[in-house]
N, C-alpha and C positions, 0 to 999 in steps of 0.2 A: 389427370390431377384432380383431385376433390375440390369442391367449391367450400367457401366458408361455412363452417357448421351453424352457428347461432351468435347471439350477443352475449352468451355466457359461455362462450369458447375462448380460452386464452390463445396467445400466440404459440406457445410452445405446444399445447395440444392440437392447434391447427396444423403446424409443420409436423407432427408426429402422425396426423391422420393420413397424410399423404403417403403413397407407395412408390418406391420403398421409403421407409421413414429412416432418417438420418440418426447417426449414432448418437447416444448422450453419454456426457461425461460429467464427473462432479469435481467442480474446480472452487479454488479459493478466490474471493474477490480480488486479491493481488493478481493472480494468474489471469482472470477475465479481463482485467484492465491492461494487462500487457497484450492480451489479442485484440482488444478495442485499439490501443496504441499502434499496433502494428499494421492494422487495416488502415488507419488514418495515414500512418507513415507512406504507405504504398499510394495511396491516392493522391498525396502531396507530390512524392517523388516522380510518379507517372503523369503528373499534372491532368487529372481526370475531372472533367465537368460533370458533376454528380448532384443527384437528389439523396439527402440523407433523412431517414426518420428514425429519430434518437429518443430513447429514454434510459437515463443512466442514474446511478446513485446520487444523492445530494452530496457536494462538497467541492472545494476548490480544485482537488487534485483531478476529478472528473472533468470538470468545468474547462480546465487548461487544455485537455484533449481535444475538444470540441473548438476552443479557440484557436488551436493552431491550423486547423483545417479552414476555420472562417476567416481567419486573418491572412491567409496566403493569397496573395493579390492577383497571382498570374492565371488564376483559373477562375470561373463562373461555378457559383454552387448555392443550392437553396437548402436550408435545414429546417425540417418540422420537428420541433423539440417538446416531447410529451412531458407532462408533469402530473401526478396525483393532484387533485383540486385542492387539498389542504396545503399544498405548496406553493400556491397561487394566489394572488389577491385579485380582487376587482379591477385595480389598476393595471395588472399585468394583462387581464383579460382584454380591457379597453385598448392598450397598446397592440396587442395581437390584432384586434380588429382594424386598427388603424394601419397597421403594417399591411394587413391584405387589402384594404382600400387603396393603398398606393400601388400595390402589385397589380391589382385588376385595371388601373388606369394606365400602366406602362409594363408591358410584357417584354421589354428590351433587356438590355445588359444588365440594368440595376435590379430587374425582377428576380434574376438569377444569383442574386448575391445576399438574399435577406434570411434572416433568422425568424420563424414564426413558431411561437409558444401557443401549445394548445392543452388546455386543461382537460383532465379525464374525470368523469363523473366519480363519486365516491363509491359507487358500486361496481366499478369497471372489472372486467376479468382480467386484465393485466396489471393488476395494482401491485402485485408481487414480482412482476418481470421486469427485466431491463433488456433493451436491444439496440442494435445499430444495424439499419437495413440500407443498402447503397443500391441505386439505380443510375447506370451511366450508359452511354452508348456501346462502351466496350467491356462493361463489367456489372453484374448483378450478383449480388450476394449479401451476406450478412451473418450476424452473431445473436444468438438469443440466449437468455439466461433467467432461470427462475429460482427465488429463493425457497430452499427447502423449509417445508412447514415446521413449526416448533410449538411446543404446548402452549406457549406464551402467544395468545392472538393478539395482544396489544404490541408486538414487537414493530419496529418501524425501520427506516434506512439507517437510523443511528446505532442500531445494535451491533454487536461484535463483528467487526470487520473478517474475522476468521470464519464466518459462517459460510457454510458450503452452498455451491450455487449448481443447479442442473442446467448444464450449458450444452448447445448443440449449433452447428454451423450449416448454413445453406448457400449453395453456389449454383441454383439453377434459377433461371429467369421465370420459369412457370411457378416454382416455388415461393419466389419473392414476390411475384405478382398476386399468388394466393395470400400471402402474409399482409400484403398492402390492402387488398380487398377486406381482408379481416379488420384492419385498423378502420376502413372506412364504415364497416358494420358496426363497430364499438363506438363510432361517433356518430352513427346516422341519426339519432335521435337529439331534438334541442335539450340543451341543459339549462337549469336555473342555479346561479350562484349569487349569494346574497341578494336576492330578489332581482337579478339582471338576468334576463334570458338572453343566451348567446347561441347563435345559430352557427354551424360549422360546415354549411354548404360551400361556401367560398373556398376555404383551404382544400376541401376535397376537390372541388373544381379545379383550383390551380394546380395542384401536384398531379392531376390527371393530365392538365396541359403540359407540364413539364416533362412529364413521363412520356408523352407522344413526342415532344422534341427532341427526346433522347432515345430513339429507337435502336435497338440492338444492331450492332453492326459486325460484330465478330465474337468469338467464342471467349470464355473466361480462362482458357488454359494459361495464357501467357500471364494474365495478373495473378492466377493461383499460384504460379511458379514463383512470382516476386514475393507473395504472401508467404509461401513456404520457407524460400531462403532466408526471407527477414526473420520469420520467427525462430527458424535455426540459429541465425545470428544473435537473437536475444536470448536464446537458450544457452548458447556458448559463453555469451557475455556474463550470464547469470552463474554460469559453472565456473568460469573464471574468477568471478568475484566471490564465490563461495569457497573456492580452492584457497584464495588469498586470505580470507578470513578464517579458514581453519589453520592455515599455517600461522598467523598472527596470534590465534588463540593458543596453538601449541607453544609459540615464543613466549607469549604472557604467561602461560603456564610454568613454563622453564624458568622464567625469569622470577615468578613468585616462589618456586622451591628455592631458588638461588638466595632470594632475598630472605627467606625463612633461615636458611642456614647460616647467612651472614648475621642475622639477629640472634640466633642461638650463639654463635660464637662470639658475639660482642657481650652477650650475657654472661657466657661462661668466663671470659675474660675479666669481666667486673668482678664476678664472684671470688675467682681465682685472686685477683689483686686485694679485694676486701680482706679475704683470709690470710694473705701474707702479710698486709698490713698489720691485723691483729695479732698474729704470731710475733713478728718483729716487735711490736710495741710492749708485749708482756716482758721479755728479758730486759729491755732498755728501762721500764719502769722500776724493776727490781735493782739493777745495777745503780739507777740513780738514787734509790732509797738507801742502799747500802752506802753509797759514798757520803751521803748527807750523815749518817750516822758515826762513819769513821772521824769525821771533824770535831766530834763531841770530845771535851776535855777529861770528862770523867769515864772514858771508855777504858775498859779493862783488856789487859792483853789477850786473855781467851777470847773475849769478844771481837776484839779487832781481828784476831785470826779467823773467827768464823765469818766474819764480813768480807774478808779478803778472799777466802774460799769461795763464798757464795758469787762475789764477783767473777771469779776466774770461772766457774761453773756456767755463769749465763753468758759469758763471753763466748765458751765453747758452744753453748747452745745456739747462739746468734750465727755463729760460723757455720754450724751444721745447717740452719735454715737457710742462709744464703748459697 
């Protein structure tokens, strides 16, 4: 297994430098989140005491995934949460240092259940990467993702969520250790933020201590089986939901067609009734006019006869329309 390359090497490049290199796939952010959620589900279900190194996109949906594992009370855990420097304030850095000083004073049960936030330098090589690395006595593995570079150099974590991620998985202890060593090299130099120099020697020493506490005792095969079955179940649930949505879309389309047919039928009925009303109104108007003229005292017999014939004709016309 190769050693970490340099301070300018990203974790993805570091993972790919090892032989044999893991397969790389292009995934959406939604699918990557599903993988992260599956890994956390397995850690919780199997009640695994683990150390996690995490860097995920900003947003409540991603934070919820970490909170699920962090708030699970039946297991001890330590989370090292990495953030780009622009995402973290001086107060956050101070809080991280306070948390670390507490951990150094007590490496008992409370030391294994803290969340430690680490700020990455602005020029760090993993700025465009996300990862979830796990180290426990029974399982070592993780997921890495790198945002595909776009023409817009100013793109950030809030860009289109449909952006593709170059993703790979690692499930070998030596490869995970290689990546952890890479993180140590990335953070090995002191950093200055808003005029405050922050040393990261303490967190590195602390997570090295936690790794020693969780020496590997068994293979990853059992956990990999759980991971695989869990992801299969999620894919099945997605397929079932997609199938349901397709059926609902087909029903909605059918209902829309029926609704359009009903609207057209009502429109045709209204047009028909309007035409019938107009046709019936015409002979009635003629009959009413003729009856008014027949009441005239000065009406001559030939005129009276003509009006009578007109009335009879319009009555026949109305009977024909009805």
